[in-house]
Steps between C-alpha positions, in 0.01 A plus 500: 500500500239742381286743704211706395455844676159670430492883475171704503454862459196729427562770229291817491434685173424869463187425288223238494584174312263347245747227407873449479596474118861399583722427796863395530742413778866560507736452790842531654591263788809479696612307810721616794538341837181271452284813410339496150430861390433679180215665313193401311426714210135469390370701195242497235182655384141515614174616353337790695166445642215625256763614258668348191829654586790294631735619785836364562631404853836418671573373850834448646461274810806444721524183714710321764457127585688358784603123451565282822866454567451127503505523114825536314409752215859550355398338173149621496325600172189705477202516264136571484288184532160656459343860455134575506271792590141568608312826466383571858332830462425764238858651556689214668649163395676227694812335347627175617855395421657155581860532513695179423831450712701208361823333598461552864619238758404436869818540687586189712738474795822370334642170619813683582332716766343166639851343510641815672231478769583125553868597546414773752281237682798255499731761649255561784489133563883475501511787761241316714731194498800725613290633792389147597861377490588775750233355730620144440840588629363624842468302817199268496405618846425842388195636308528827305159664473595847388797740468567876565685736279719721726674806363848557644517813694790705635689321769361149403732203488424129424521419886238766586258389234537122608449604866203717413322226305621202690644325199821312435773637266480177297132527433537870411774417258275248309284814400764773473859578402644600838853562382439880495190677610456880479252767573160439309571136425189281510548187727257200483426374847312182526232459773558158674257286692643188668303189403355308804 
């Protein structure tokens, strides 16, 4: 893919210009982190206003051009596509430089990333099935609307937690490993409403 980037700059001369007798453009352009930078060197000669004498000129113009990160510029090549000027005033010209950037590609989301997203989605679905199967094992006469997370405090036992939240040990063991509880453990406690 090719892109043309226009660059415009006004150059001021120390004397009045009758005409430009010669003009040339040199450049050095480099790329780092999607920033095109370098210098334009414009030099030549001009005829002084109301005088047969020629005067030389030389302008060194630094520039930076930021390229959108959606483009891969790792193989980019640079050149000048067009260069022209216009005398704007007695001591000023406007230069127009079109920079050609070749061999850039628009970066697309790779199929691999899409596949990874699908795998993540699949894992979520699998974990949803596991939660559903927990509910399937419960008594049909009970409806679990929500659950609490209880943090085990000093002096707590399974029996005190069961008594406090009015839940059976069997139901609590569906959500938690009750073989050994210790201070700071998080216990999932379902909130149960009886079906009518």
